C-alpha positions, -999 to 999 in steps of 0.1 A, spaced: 656 -356 692 643 -334 720 608 -332 733 585 -306 716 568 -298 749 583 -268 766 594 -270 802 569 -256 827 580 -226 847 574 -220 883 553 -190 894 573 -163 913 555 -148 943 565 -113 932 550 -118 897 522 -94 887 504 -122 868 482 -148 884 495 -183 887 484 -208 860 454 -229 870 460 -262 886 453 -294 865 419 -308 872 419 -338 894 402 -370 881 372 -381 902 371 -416 916 339 -435 911 330 -469 927 303 -494 919 268 -483 926 276 -446 930 247 -424 920 257 -398 894 243 -371 873 253 -361 838 244 -329 819 232 -348 788 220 -382 801 205 -372 835 206 -395 866 224 -428 866 242 -454 886 278 -466 880 278 -503 870 315 -508 860 347 -489 867 381 -490 849 401 -469 874 414 -437 859 402 -446 824 364 -449 822 331 -456 839 301 -475 826 269 -458 838 234 -471 836 210 -442 828 179 -463 826 171 -468 789 208 -469 780 242 -476 793 270 -451 784 308 -455 789 322 -422 799 360 -417 797 382 -398 821 383 -369 831 346 -375 833 334 -343 818 299 -333 830 296 -364 853 292 -356 890 287 -378 920 256 -372 941 
């Protein structure tokens, strides 16, 4: 049985259409990084599972945020 995912096509320089957007890169966080989140506010990274998730202490609560870390930014 073949894969249901179509093969990606390369963008030709002479094409009148703009190239497809690049895949977003996953940020790397390390222990004790100060971060901000749109919903939870300011926090500090207390645990990291590289490429999978980060546990962030936002003061009154600790929240595990999974990759690609939507709305989480390093300060």
